[in-house]
LOGU-791855 format. One record per residue (C-alpha): residue in three letters; x, y, z; residue number from 1. Coordinates in steps of 0.2 Angstrom, whole numbers, padded with zeros to 4 digits. Layout:
ALA | X | Y | Z | NUM
...
end
This chain:
MET | 0109 | -0001 | -0030 | 1
LEU | 0110 | -0009 | -0013 | 2
PRO | 0126 | -0020 | -0010 | 3
MET | 0124 | -0038 | -0009 | 4
ILE | 0122 | -0045 | 0008 | 5
SER | 0136 | -0056 | 0015 | 6
LYS | 0135 | -0073 | 0023 | 7
GLU | 0142 | -0065 | 0039 | 8
GLN | 0128 | -0053 | 0039 | 9
LEU | 0115 | -0066 | 0035 | 10
ASN | 0122 | -0076 | 0050 | 11
GLN | 0119 | -0061 | 0061 | 12
MET | 0101 | -0059 | 0056 | 13
ASN | 0089 | -0063 | 0071 | 14
TYR | 0073 | -0059 | 0079 | 15
HIS | 0082 | -0047 | 0091 | 16
LEU | 0075 | -0029 | 0092 | 17
SER | 0086 | -0022 | 0105 | 18
GLY | 0091 | -0004 | 0101 | 19
LYS | 0078 | -0001 | 0087 | 20
THR | 0068 | 0015 | 0088 | 21
VAL | 0050 | 0013 | 0083 | 22
ILE | 0036 | 0026 | 0080 | 23
VAL | 0019 | 0018 | 0084 | 24
THR | 0003 | 0027 | 0079 | 25
GLY | -0013 | 0023 | 0088 | 26
GLY | -0001 | 0019 | 0102 | 27
THR | -0012 | 0024 | 0117 | 28
ALA | -0024 | 0010 | 0115 | 29
GLY | -0028 | -0007 | 0107 | 30
ILE | -0016 | -0015 | 0096 | 31
GLY | -0005 | 0000 | 0096 | 32
ARG | -0003 | 0000 | 0114 | 33
SER | 0000 | -0019 | 0115 | 34
THR | 0013 | -0017 | 0101 | 35
ALA | 0022 | -0003 | 0110 | 36
GLU | 0023 | -0013 | 0126 | 37
TYR | 0029 | -0028 | 0117 | 38
LEU | 0043 | -0019 | 0108 | 39
LEU | 0049 | -0011 | 0124 | 40
ALA | 0050 | -0028 | 0132 | 41
GLN | 0061 | -0033 | 0117 | 42
GLY | 0073 | -0018 | 0120 | 43
CYS | 0066 | -0005 | 0108 | 44
GLN | 0064 | 0014 | 0111 | 45
VAL | 0046 | 0019 | 0106 | 46
VAL | 0037 | 0035 | 0102 | 47
ILE | 0018 | 0032 | 0103 | 48
ALA | 0006 | 0044 | 0095 | 49
GLY | -0012 | 0045 | 0100 | 50
ARG | -0027 | 0057 | 0101 | 51
ARG | -0028 | 0055 | 0120 | 52
ASN | -0022 | 0071 | 0129 | 53
ASN | -0013 | 0060 | 0142 | 54
ALA | -0002 | 0051 | 0129 | 55
ASP | 0014 | 0054 | 0138 | 56
GLU | 0006 | 0048 | 0154 | 57
ILE | 0001 | 0032 | 0145 | 58
ALA | 0019 | 0030 | 0138 | 59
ARG | 0025 | 0030 | 0156 | 60
GLU | 0012 | 0016 | 0160 | 61
ILE | 0017 | 0006 | 0145 | 62
GLU | 0036 | 0008 | 0150 | 63
THR | 0032 | 0002 | 0168 | 64
ALA | 0022 | -0013 | 0162 | 65
ALA | 0035 | -0018 | 0150 | 66
CYS | 0051 | -0014 | 0159 | 67
GLY | 0046 | -0014 | 0178 | 68
ALA | 0050 | 0005 | 0179 | 69
VAL | 0052 | 0021 | 0169 | 70
ALA | 0070 | 0022 | 0164 | 71
GLU | 0081 | 0038 | 0164 | 72
PRO | 0083 | 0043 | 0150 | 73
ARG | 0066 | 0037 | 0146 | 74
ARG | 0063 | 0023 | 0132 | 75
CYS | 0045 | 0027 | 0129 | 76
ILE | 0038 | 0044 | 0124 | 77
GLY | 0020 | 0049 | 0121 | 78
ILE | 0015 | 0063 | 0109 | 79
ALA | -0004 | 0068 | 0109 | 80
GLY | -0012 | 0075 | 0093 | 81
ASP | -0022 | 0072 | 0077 | 82
ILE | -0013 | 0060 | 0065 | 83
CYS | -0023 | 0068 | 0051 | 84
ASP | -0013 | 0084 | 0054 | 85
ALA | 0003 | 0086 | 0044 | 86
ALA | 0012 | 0096 | 0057 | 87
TYR | 0009 | 0083 | 0070 | 88
ARG | 0016 | 0069 | 0059 | 89
LYS | 0031 | 0079 | 0056 | 90
ASN | 0033 | 0083 | 0075 | 91
LEU | 0032 | 0064 | 0078 | 92
VAL | 0048 | 0061 | 0067 | 93
GLU | 0057 | 0076 | 0074 | 94
THR | 0053 | 0071 | 0092 | 95
ALA | 0059 | 0053 | 0089 | 96
LEU | 0075 | 0059 | 0081 | 97
ALA | 0078 | 0072 | 0095 | 98
ALA | 0075 | 0059 | 0109 | 99
PHE | 0084 | 0043 | 0101 | 100
GLY | 0094 | 0049 | 0086 | 101
LYS | 0086 | 0038 | 0073 | 102
ILE | 0071 | 0030 | 0067 | 103
ASP | 0071 | 0011 | 0062 | 104
ALA | 0053 | 0007 | 0060 | 105
LEU | 0035 | 0014 | 0059 | 106
VAL | 0019 | 0005 | 0064 | 107
ASN | 0004 | 0013 | 0057 | 108
SER | -0009 | 0007 | 0069 | 109
ALA | -0021 | 0022 | 0071 | 110
GLY | -0038 | 0018 | 0064 | 111
ILE | -0057 | 0021 | 0066 | 112
ASN | -0073 | 0013 | 0060 | 113
ILE | -0090 | 0020 | 0058 | 114
LEU | -0103 | 0006 | 0055 | 115
ALA | -0118 | 0009 | 0044 | 116
ASN | -0127 | 0000 | 0030 | 117
ALA | -0121 | 0005 | 0013 | 118
GLU | -0136 | 0015 | 0008 | 119
ASP | -0135 | 0025 | 0024 | 120
VAL | -0117 | 0030 | 0025 | 121
GLN | -0114 | 0048 | 0026 | 122
GLU | -0101 | 0057 | 0016 | 123
GLU | -0094 | 0065 | 0032 | 124
ASP | -0092 | 0048 | 0040 | 125
TRP | -0084 | 0040 | 0024 | 126
ASP | -0071 | 0054 | 0023 | 127
LYS | -0067 | 0052 | 0042 | 128
VAL | -0063 | 0034 | 0040 | 129
LEU | -0053 | 0035 | 0025 | 130
ALA | -0044 | 0051 | 0032 | 131
VAL | -0037 | 0041 | 0047 | 132
ASP | -0036 | 0023 | 0040 | 133
LEU | -0029 | 0027 | 0023 | 134
LYS | -0023 | 0045 | 0020 | 135
ALA | -0015 | 0048 | 0037 | 136
SER | -0006 | 0031 | 0036 | 137
PHE | 0001 | 0035 | 0019 | 138
PHE | 0007 | 0052 | 0024 | 139
MET | 0015 | 0046 | 0040 | 140
ALA | 0024 | 0032 | 0030 | 141
GLN | 0030 | 0046 | 0018 | 142
GLU | 0037 | 0057 | 0032 | 143
VAL | 0047 | 0042 | 0039 | 144
GLY | 0051 | 0036 | 0022 | 145
LYS | 0058 | 0053 | 0017 | 146
TYR | 0069 | 0052 | 0032 | 147
MET | 0076 | 0035 | 0029 | 148
ILE | 0079 | 0039 | 0010 | 149
ALA | 0088 | 0055 | 0014 | 150
GLN | 0099 | 0048 | 0028 | 151
ASN | 0102 | 0031 | 0019 | 152
ALA | 0095 | 0023 | 0034 | 153
PRO | 0086 | 0007 | 0029 | 154
GLY | 0071 | 0002 | 0040 | 155
SER | 0054 | -0006 | 0041 | 156
ILE | 0036 | 0000 | 0040 | 157
VAL | 0021 | -0010 | 0045 | 158
ASN | 0004 | -0005 | 0041 | 159
ILE | -0011 | -0013 | 0051 | 160
THR | -0024 | -0018 | 0038 | 161
SER | -0038 | -0030 | 0042 | 162
GLN | -0047 | -0046 | 0036 | 163
ALA | -0060 | -0032 | 0031 | 164
GLY | -0048 | -0028 | 0017 | 165
ILE | -0049 | -0045 | 0010 | 166
VAL | -0067 | -0051 | 0012 | 167
ALA | -0083 | -0041 | 0013 | 168
LEU | -0090 | -0037 | 0030 | 169
ASP | -0108 | -0031 | 0033 | 170
ARG | -0110 | -0013 | 0038 | 171
HIS | -0091 | -0010 | 0035 | 172
VAL | -0091 | -0002 | 0017 | 173
ALA | -0079 | 0013 | 0022 | 174
TYR | -0068 | 0002 | 0033 | 175
CYS | -0066 | -0012 | 0020 | 176
ALA | -0062 | 0001 | 0006 | 177
ALA | -0049 | 0010 | 0017 | 178
LYS | -0041 | -0007 | 0022 | 179
ALA | -0040 | -0013 | 0005 | 180
GLY | -0033 | 0003 | -0001 | 181
LEU | -0020 | 0002 | 0013 | 182
THR | -0015 | -0016 | 0007 | 183
ALA | -0012 | -0009 | -0011 | 184
MET | -0003 | 0006 | -0004 | 185
THR | 0009 | -0006 | 0005 | 186
GLU | 0013 | -0015 | -0011 | 187
VAL | 0017 | 0001 | -0020 | 188
LEU | 0028 | 0008 | -0007 | 189
ALA | 0037 | -0009 | -0006 | 190
LEU | 0040 | -0008 | -0025 | 191
GLU | 0046 | 0010 | -0025 | 192
TRP | 0057 | 0010 | -0009 | 193
GLY | 0064 | -0008 | -0010 | 194
LYS | 0080 | 0000 | -0018 | 195
TYR | 0083 | 0010 | -0003 | 196
GLY | 0082 | -0005 | 0009 | 197
ILE | 0065 | 0000 | 0016 | 198
ARG | 0053 | -0014 | 0019 | 199
ILE | 0035 | -0011 | 0019 | 200
ASN | 0023 | -0024 | 0025 | 201
ALA | 0005 | -0026 | 0032 | 202
VAL | -0003 | -0036 | 0046 | 203
ALA | -0021 | -0040 | 0043 | 204
PRO | -0029 | -0046 | 0060 | 205
THR | -0046 | -0054 | 0063 | 206
ILE | -0056 | -0047 | 0078 | 207
VAL | -0044 | -0043 | 0092 | 208
LEU | -0049 | -0044 | 0110 | 209
THR | -0044 | -0026 | 0114 | 210
GLU | -0055 | -0016 | 0126 | 211
LEU | -0065 | -0011 | 0111 | 212
GLY | -0065 | -0029 | 0104 | 213
HIS | -0072 | -0035 | 0120 | 214
ALA | -0086 | -0022 | 0120 | 215
ALA | -0091 | -0026 | 0103 | 216
TRP | -0089 | -0044 | 0102 | 217
ASP | -0092 | -0052 | 0119 | 218
GLY | -0108 | -0062 | 0120 | 219
PRO | -0119 | -0071 | 0107 | 220
VAL | -0114 | -0060 | 0092 | 221
GLY | -0096 | -0065 | 0095 | 222
ASP | -0099 | -0083 | 0098 | 223
ALA | -0109 | -0084 | 0082 | 224
PHE | -0095 | -0076 | 0072 | 225
LYS | -0082 | -0088 | 0080 | 226
GLU | -0092 | -0103 | 0073 | 227
ASN | -0086 | -0097 | 0055 | 228
MET | -0068 | -0097 | 0061 | 229
PRO | -0057 | -0113 | 0060 | 230
SER | -0048 | -0106 | 0076 | 231
ARG | -0065 | -0104 | 0085 | 232
ARG | -0058 | -0089 | 0094 | 233
PHE | -0053 | -0071 | 0092 | 234
ALA | -0035 | -0065 | 0093 | 235
GLU | -0026 | -0058 | 0108 | 236
PRO | -0018 | -0041 | 0105 | 237
GLU | -0001 | -0048 | 0110 | 238
GLU | -0002 | -0061 | 0096 | 239
ILE | -0004 | -0046 | 0083 | 240
ALA | 0011 | -0037 | 0092 | 241
ALA | 0022 | -0052 | 0090 | 242
VAL | 0019 | -0053 | 0072 | 243
ILE | 0022 | -0035 | 0070 | 244
ALA | 0039 | -0037 | 0079 | 245
PHE | 0044 | -0051 | 0068 | 246
LEU | 0041 | -0040 | 0053 | 247
ILE | 0052 | -0026 | 0060 | 248
SER | 0066 | -0038 | 0065 | 249
ASP | 0081 | -0042 | 0054 | 250
ALA | 0074 | -0060 | 0052 | 251
ALA | 0061 | -0054 | 0040 | 252
GLY | 0074 | -0045 | 0029 | 253
MET | 0068 | -0053 | 0013 | 254
ILE | 0049 | -0050 | 0017 | 255
THR | 0042 | -0034 | 0009 | 256
GLY | 0025 | -0030 | 0001 | 257
HIS | 0017 | -0044 | 0010 | 258
ASN | 0000 | -0043 | 0019 | 259
LEU | 0002 | -0056 | 0033 | 260
VAL | -0016 | -0062 | 0038 | 261
VAL | -0018 | -0066 | 0056 | 262
ASP | -0036 | -0071 | 0056 | 263
GLY | -0038 | -0089 | 0063 | 264
GLY | -0042 | -0095 | 0046 | 265
PHE | -0057 | -0084 | 0043 | 266
THR | -0053 | -0079 | 0025 | 267
ILE | -0048 | -0096 | 0018 | 268
GLN | -0066 | -0100 | 0016 | 269
end
């Protein structure tokens, strides 16, 4: 059983992240990249995972953008590989420990989507979406969770879900299924691992104006979608990164098993 937290410890809880080591999957682009940059600016050490072969070069770019220069020793490392590969996931953990000596948090941001009408979805595409968005996220969380449990090192895991895991979206059947599953997974892990001091939460964004978000939603289609949102706008990636950072921070110490929706009010209707 975890010891009771003292009033002195409560008074020390804050939003500061300096010194924390975080693994960010999908960290070479989109929400993952913005999150890595945000965390570095808050004083974290970050290991980014991504499919791009130049992942370590991107890590240098992120560190320069966040900190003004690449530090020696470096505070951001990029490891290229396939998040669906068990050996790669293990290597991410080993690399983080070798470089920084500990792991305080994991952000599961890697994800893909293949759009199709339900009657046209191919089994191969269904498997690809669920393999990356759900299966790999679970086994990455398991890899980090096993380390935290074995080392008695409480920490935080944040899974990136979606408004698509809450409401039905046209031509998103595999993606909706994966993100809904990821929300349920978050709750089960929070239930099982709370006794070890490990907090597991999720962030469910609306459309985010990453490079891909702009490509898909700029113009009349996006304008029409925003008319159904109380906010009348999409999210900036930095807004999602800030929420992730909060959930990693000690200030969120009593939040676990929660799917924090960041959707401009889209799903309240």
